[in-house]
C-alpha positions in Angstrom: 3.5 75.7 84.4 0.8 73.6 86.8 2.1 71.3 89.3 0.8 68.4 87.3 2.8 69.4 84.4 6.0 69.0 86.6 4.7 65.7 87.9 4.2 64.6 84.3 7.8 65.2 83.5 9.5 63.7 86.3 7.8 60.5 85.4 10.1 60.7 82.0 13.3 61.7 83.9 14.7 58.3 85.2 14.3 56.9 81.9 15.9 59.6 80.2 19.1 60.8 82.0 22.4 60.2 80.4 20.5 59.1 77.4 21.6 60.4 73.9 19.0 62.6 71.8 20.0 63.4 68.3 18.0 66.6 67.3 18.0 67.3 63.4 16.8 71.0 62.6 15.9 72.1 59.3 17.2 75.5 58.2 14.1 77.2 58.4 13.6 76.3 62.0 16.9 77.8 62.8 16.0 81.2 61.9 12.1 81.3 62.6 11.2 83.6 65.4 10.6 80.5 67.8 14.2 79.4 67.9 14.9 81.6 70.9 12.2 79.3 72.9 13.4 76.1 71.1 16.9 76.8 72.7 15.3 77.1 76.1 13.6 74.1 75.4 17.0 72.2 74.5 18.7 74.1 77.8 15.8 72.3 80.0 17.1 68.8 78.3 20.2 69.4 79.0 19.7 70.2 82.5 18.1 66.9 83.1 21.5 65.2 82.2 20.1 64.0 78.7 23.0 64.3 75.9 22.3 66.1 73.0 23.8 66.0 69.2 22.4 68.7 67.0 22.5 68.5 63.3 21.2 71.6 61.1 20.4 71.7 57.3 21.1 74.8 55.3 18.5 74.2 52.3 16.7 77.5 53.0 19.7 79.6 53.5 21.7 78.1 50.4 18.4 79.1 48.3 18.6 82.6 49.8 22.3 83.0 49.3 21.9 81.7 45.7 19.2 84.5 45.2 21.5 87.0 47.0 24.2 86.2 44.4 22.0 85.9 41.2 23.2 82.4 40.7 21.3 78.9 40.8 21.9 76.3 43.3 22.2 72.6 41.8 21.6 71.0 45.1 19.5 72.5 47.7 18.8 69.3 50.1 21.8 67.4 49.8 20.7 64.6 47.8 21.2 65.5 44.2 24.1 67.1 42.2 26.5 69.3 43.8 28.4 71.3 41.8 31.8 73.0 42.5 29.4 76.8 42.9 26.9 75.1 45.1 29.7 73.5 47.4 30.7 77.1 48.2 27.3 78.0 49.0 26.7 75.4 50.8 29.8 75.8 53.0 28.9 79.5 53.2 25.4 79.0 54.5 26.2 76.3 56.7 29.4 77.7 58.3 26.9 81.0 59.2 24.1 78.8 60.4 26.4 76.9 62.9 27.9 80.2 64.4 24.2 81.4 64.7 23.3 77.8 66.4 26.6 78.1 68.9 25.5 81.9 69.5 22.4 80.9 70.6 23.4 77.8 72.9 26.3 80.1 74.6 23.5 82.8 75.3 21.6 79.8 77.3 24.9 78.9 78.9 25.2 75.7 76.9 28.5 74.6 76.0 29.0 73.2 72.4 31.6 72.9 69.5 31.2 72.3 65.8 33.1 68.8 65.3 34.6 67.3 62.0 32.9 64.1 63.0 31.1 62.8 59.7 33.5 61.0 57.3 32.1 61.2 54.1 32.7 59.8 50.8 31.7 60.7 47.2 28.2 59.6 46.3 29.7 58.6 42.9 28.3 58.3 39.6 24.3 57.0 39.9 22.0 56.1 37.2 25.4 57.0 34.8 25.1 60.7 36.2 28.2 62.2 38.4 27.0 63.8 41.7 30.3 65.5 41.9 30.5 67.0 45.5 27.4 65.1 47.0 28.6 62.7 49.6 27.5 60.0 51.5 28.2 59.4 55.2 30.7 56.6 55.5 31.5 56.7 59.6 30.9 58.6 62.2 33.9 59.3 64.9 31.9 57.8 67.9 34.6 58.0 70.3 35.3 61.6 69.4 31.6 62.4 70.0 31.1 60.5 73.3 34.3 62.4 74.6 32.4 65.6 74.2 29.2 64.1 75.4 30.8 63.0 78.5 32.2 66.5 79.3 28.3 68.0 78.8 29.4 69.5 75.6 26.6 69.4 72.5 28.0 68.8 69.3 26.5 70.9 66.6 26.9 68.8 63.2 26.6 70.9 59.9 25.5 69.3 56.7 28.8 68.8 55.4 31.1 65.4 55.4 34.8 65.4 55.2 37.1 62.5 53.7 40.9 61.3 54.7 42.3 64.0 52.0 40.3 66.9 53.5 38.2 66.9 50.7 34.5 68.3 51.8 31.0 67.0 50.7 27.5 68.1 50.7 25.6 65.9 52.6 21.9 65.3 53.4 21.4 66.4 57.3 18.5 64.1 57.6 21.0 61.2 56.7 23.7 62.5 58.8 21.2 63.0 61.8 20.2 59.0 61.1 24.0 57.9 60.8 24.5 59.6 64.2 21.6 58.2 66.0 22.2 55.0 65.0 26.1 54.9 65.4 25.6 56.8 68.8 22.7 54.6 70.0 20.7 57.3 70.5 17.6 56.7 72.8 15.5 59.0 70.4 16.4 61.0 67.0 14.0 64.1 66.7 13.4 65.5 63.2 12.2 69.3 63.8 10.9 70.9 60.5 8.4 73.6 59.5 5.3 70.9 59.0 3.6 69.7 61.7 4.9 66.1 61.3 4.5 63.0 58.9 1.2 63.4 56.8 -0.5 60.8 54.6 -2.6 62.5 52.3 -2.6 65.6 54.5 -3.8 63.7 57.5 -1.3 64.0 60.3 0.1 60.4 61.3 0.4 60.3 65.2 2.1 56.8 65.9 3.1 53.8 63.6 5.6 51.2 63.5 8.6 51.5 61.4 7.4 48.4 59.7 4.3 50.0 58.6 6.0 53.1 57.5 8.4 51.2 55.3 5.2 49.4 53.6 3.8 52.7 53.0 7.2 54.0 51.4 7.0 50.9 49.2 3.6 50.6 48.0 2.2 54.5 48.5 5.3 56.9 48.5 3.0 59.0 46.6 0.9 59.9 49.8 3.5 61.3 51.2 4.8 65.1 50.7 7.8 64.9 48.6 9.8 67.4 51.0 9.1 65.0 53.7 10.3 61.6 52.0 14.0 61.7 53.0 12.9 62.3 56.4 10.0 59.4 56.3 13.1 57.1 55.0 15.7 57.9 57.3 13.2 57.4 60.1 12.1 54.2 59.0 16.0 52.9 58.2 16.9 54.3 61.8 14.1 52.4 63.7 15.1 49.1 61.6 19.0 49.9 63.0 17.8 49.9 66.5 17.0 53.6 67.4 14.2 52.7 69.5 11.9 56.0 68.7 11.9 58.7 66.0 9.9 61.8 66.1 9.0 64.1 63.3 7.6 67.6 64.6 7.0 71.0 64.1 9.9 73.3 65.4 8.6 76.6 64.7 5.7 75.8 67.8 6.5 77.1 70.9 7.0 74.1 73.6 6.6 71.6 70.7 9.7 69.9 71.5 9.2 69.4 75.6 5.3 68.5 74.4 6.8 65.8 72.1 9.1 64.4 74.7 7.4 64.9 78.1 3.7 63.9 77.3 2.0 61.0 76.3 0.0 62.6 73.4 3.1 64.5 71.6 2.3 67.1 69.0 3.8 65.5 65.7 4.6 61.8 64.5 6.2 59.2 66.7 8.0 56.1 64.5 8.8 53.3 66.8 10.9 50.3 66.3 8.6 48.0 68.7 5.5 47.5 69.9 5.5 49.8 72.5 1.8 49.5 74.3 1.2 47.1 76.9 -2.1 46.2 79.2 -0.9 45.3 82.8 -2.9 44.6 85.9 -3.3 47.9 88.1 -1.7 48.0 91.2 -2.5 50.4 94.4 0.2 53.1 93.3 -1.7 53.4 90.2 -5.2 54.3 92.1 -4.2 58.1 91.5 -3.8 57.8 87.6 -7.1 55.9 87.5 -8.9 58.6 89.1 -7.1 61.4 87.1 -7.4 59.7 83.8 -11.1 59.3 84.0 -11.9 62.6 86.3 -13.4 64.5 82.7 -15.4 61.3 82.0 -17.0 60.7 85.4 -18.0 64.5 85.4 -19.6 64.1 82.0 -21.7 60.9 83.9 -20.0 58.9 81.3 -18.3 56.7 83.6 -19.8 55.8 87.3 -17.7 57.5 89.8 -15.6 55.6 92.0 -13.7 56.6 95.0 -10.5 55.4 96.1 -11.4 53.0 98.6 -13.8 51.3 96.2 -11.0 51.0 93.5 -8.7 50.0 96.4 -10.8 47.1 97.6 -11.2 45.4 94.1 -7.7 46.4 92.8 -7.1 43.2 91.2 -9.9 43.8 88.4 -8.4 46.8 87.1 -6.1 46.9 83.9 -4.0 50.1 82.7 -3.1 50.2 79.0 0.3 52.2 78.4 2.3 53.9 76.0 5.5 53.9 76.8 5.0 53.1 80.6 2.2 56.0 80.8 -1.5 54.9 81.1 -3.6 56.2 78.6 -6.5 53.8 79.0 -8.2 51.6 81.6 -10.7 48.9 81.9 -12.2 46.6 84.7 -13.4 42.9 84.6 -15.5 42.1 87.7 -16.1 38.7 88.3 -19.4 36.8 89.6 -18.2 33.4 89.9 -21.6 31.8 91.1 -23.4 33.4 88.2 -20.7 32.1 85.9 -20.9 36.1 84.6 -18.2 38.8 84.1 -18.6 42.6 83.9 -16.7 44.8 81.9 -16.7 48.1 83.4 -14.7 51.2 83.8 -13.6 51.4 79.9 -11.9 54.5 79.2 -9.6 56.1 76.6 -8.0 59.2 76.6 -9.0 61.5 74.3 -5.7 62.2 72.7 -5.7 58.7 71.8 -8.9 57.9 70.5 -9.8 56.3 67.4 -6.4 54.2 67.6 -8.1 50.8 68.2 -7.1 51.3 72.0 -10.9 50.4 73.4 -11.3 47.4 71.0 -8.2 45.9 72.4 -9.2 46.4 75.9 -12.5 44.8 75.0 -10.6 42.3 73.5 -8.3 41.6 76.2 -11.4 41.8 79.1 -13.0 38.9 76.8 -10.0 36.9 76.6 -9.7 37.1 80.7 -13.0 36.0 80.4 -12.7 33.1 78.9 -10.0 32.1 80.6 -12.0 32.1 83.4 -14.4 29.7 81.6 -17.4 32.5 82.3 -20.3 32.0 80.3 -21.1 35.5 79.6 -20.0 39.2 79.6 -22.3 42.0 80.5 -21.6 45.8 80.3 -23.4 48.8 81.1 -23.4 52.0 79.2 -25.5 55.2 78.8 -23.6 56.6 75.6 -21.3 54.3 74.3 -24.0 51.4 73.8 -24.0 51.6 70.3 -20.3 51.2 70.2 -20.3 48.2 71.9 -22.8 46.4 69.9 -21.2 47.6 66.5 -17.1 47.0 67.8 -17.8 44.6 70.5 -20.2 42.1 69.4 -22.5 42.7 72.4 -26.4 42.7 72.1 -29.0 44.1 74.0 -30.2 42.6 77.4 -32.0 43.8 80.3 -31.2 44.4 84.1 -32.4 40.6 84.7 -29.1 39.7 83.6 -27.3 41.4 86.0 -26.7 39.1 89.8 -28.9 40.3 92.6 -26.4 42.7 94.2 -25.4 44.1 91.1 -29.0 44.5 89.9 -29.5 46.4 93.3 -26.7 48.9 92.9 -28.1 49.6 89.1 -31.7 50.2 90.4 -30.1 52.8 93.0 -27.9 54.7 91.0 -30.8 56.1 88.6 -28.5 55.9 85.4 -30.9 53.7 83.5 -28.0 52.4 81.7 -28.3 49.9 78.8 -27.4 46.5 79.7 -25.6 44.5 77.2 -24.6 41.2 76.6 -22.0 38.7 75.2 -22.0 35.0 75.2 -18.7 33.5 75.5 -20.0 30.0 75.1 
């Protein structure tokens, strides 16, 4: 690990310490070769005083057990009809898998227990069809789970629920994870599956609001892979019930969990309950972030090199675009009041966040600031992105004569021969 990686992780620790993460594991993830590495990732989270609740599915194991016994299981995902034989398969498969997870956690010196904390009732007759032993979460024994979490114990919850009479029901693990996250007021709900995330027509969705996901589920559910629909529905519902962030990612990728938790980019899909982005004025303590963020673009001659002293001298001109309080883009507005002119400069978006409309938001932000100052024109200089400024920002090509004398002098000395683009504000 590079020191910069460690610094990146340290930014998150104060926010996540003593917070609860509900991590839902598909059965196929537990039997994957990467599972020992995933257990190490969980140990890292636990060492940072993050409270963990694990939920696991068992559909892959139920299918394998049914094939082994030469029978047909009636319900693999916990959402269809569960007959008596399938319930027995589910009990056997789930218990084996729970034991395997407990063994793995013990190997990593993590205390864990499998509690009977999910109270369920029969799903009943739906559409005229009796779902028999399929259950639905009625409530979660929050006090019991909080007691375990306070003692540093990881609850491992199987895809089963129990009613007041001691009867057991097969319950969809995605729904259990959703209920746990909601009632424990978790900071994150994380679905680890064998897919890279939530895809729409084969294209990975990186980030979207819960409302946007809900709209997609209502209008175009066929554009999402059928096996991911339960997770998508649970993710939207969890956000709507107060869970701030839901992540869907590939649990078979080495370090995928840590990359999702401790990086701006993540590796899967993030569904969020509110607008988690903001633009704010930079401060002196942000200069290091500005230089680090733009160093590759400066090296490629896309941006003019600026020293720490130069940025500090005009720090009030610089703005950062943050995601979850981490800078991913920046821009500057230099004002020439005697010329009634503003210069849009230092526009940069991290490659991992390109094509998400962030650049356009920053241009609109600077334009709004310029209008607040009652400036007549906005100029920007570009050697490579001039076509984008014209197409997306409404700029037109001007010339060096549009620049104030002092700015024109620096322009001539730079030798960059940048195009000068102009936008009239009034």
